[in-house]
C-alpha positions in Angstrom: 110.5 -117.8 -111.2 112.4 -121.0 -108.8 111.6 -123.4 -111.8 112.8 -121.1 -114.6 115.9 -120.8 -112.4 116.5 -124.4 -111.9 116.1 -125.0 -115.5 118.5 -122.7 -116.2 120.7 -124.5 -113.9 119.9 -127.7 -115.4 120.8 -126.3 -118.8 123.9 -124.6 -117.3 125.4 -128.4 -116.1 124.3 -130.3 -118.9 125.7 -127.7 -121.6 129.2 -128.1 -119.0 128.9 -131.9 -118.9 128.8 -132.0 -123.1 131.8 -129.3 -123.2 133.7 -131.2 -120.9 133.0 -134.3 -122.6 134.1 -133.0 -126.0 137.3 -131.4 -124.5 138.4 -134.4 -123.0 137.6 -136.4 -126.2 139.5 -133.5 -128.3 142.8 -133.9 -125.7 142.4 -137.8 -126.0 142.8 -137.5 -129.7 145.5 -134.7 -129.6 147.2 -137.4 -127.8 146.7 -140.2 -129.5 147.9 -138.3 -132.9 150.8 -137.0 -130.9 151.8 -140.1 -129.3 151.7 -142.0 -132.9 153.6 -139.4 -134.5 156.5 -140.4 -132.0 156.5 -143.2 -132.4 156.3 -143.6 -136.5 159.0 -141.2 -136.7 160.8 -143.1 -134.3 160.9 -146.2 -136.2 161.0 -144.3 -139.7 163.8 -142.0 -138.8 162.0 -139.3 -140.7 158.8 -137.0 -141.1 157.6 -138.3 -144.5 156.2 -141.7 -145.5 156.3 -142.9 -149.1 154.4 -145.7 -150.7 156.8 -148.0 -149.3 156.3 -147.0 -146.1 152.1 -146.7 -146.5 152.4 -150.6 -147.8 153.5 -151.8 -144.6 151.7 -149.6 -142.4 148.1 -150.2 -144.0 148.7 -153.8 -145.2 147.2 -152.8 -148.4 149.0 -153.6 -151.7 150.7 -150.9 -153.5 147.9 -150.7 -156.0 145.7 -149.2 -153.5 147.9 -147.4 -151.8 148.8 -145.8 -155.1 144.9 -145.1 -155.4 144.7 -143.9 -152.0 147.9 -141.1 -152.8 145.5 -139.6 -155.2 142.5 -139.3 -153.8 141.2 -136.1 -152.9 141.0 -136.7 -149.0 144.5 -137.8 -148.6 146.5 -135.1 -147.6 149.6 -136.2 -149.9 152.4 -133.7 -150.9 154.2 -134.1 -154.1 158.3 -133.5 -153.8 159.4 -133.7 -157.5 157.9 -136.4 -159.4 157.3 -138.4 -155.9 154.6 -138.3 -153.6 154.7 -138.4 -149.6 152.6 -137.8 -146.4 153.9 -136.3 -143.8 153.6 -138.5 -140.7 151.7 -135.8 -138.6 149.2 -135.3 -141.6 149.1 -139.8 -141.8 147.8 -140.0 -138.1 145.6 -137.2 -138.2 143.8 -138.4 -141.4 143.6 -141.9 -139.5 142.5 -140.7 -136.5 139.9 -138.1 -138.0 138.8 -141.1 -140.2 137.4 -143.4 -137.0 134.2 -143.1 -135.9 133.4 -141.3 -133.1 132.4 -144.0 -130.8 136.0 -145.2 -130.9 
């Protein structure tokens, strides 16, 4: 009986430790996103980025940025004939594209 209780206690501690680690990681990512959105919003004075802004931010060429904006995984919004991406969606896309170890 005691060994079951000990194993259950150890399992509970491990689950809590993993939960706490996941929660801290989530909070760190959320904080990173919030800070970067604030920084970019101040830098550009707007809440949406266009092709030129993305060229500057990513260091990619115009053709590559346009290809990115046409990819299904990229959070682009059409405004008339223009394609823009919200700063929040762009930063969240970047952070969520990072490997888990980062």
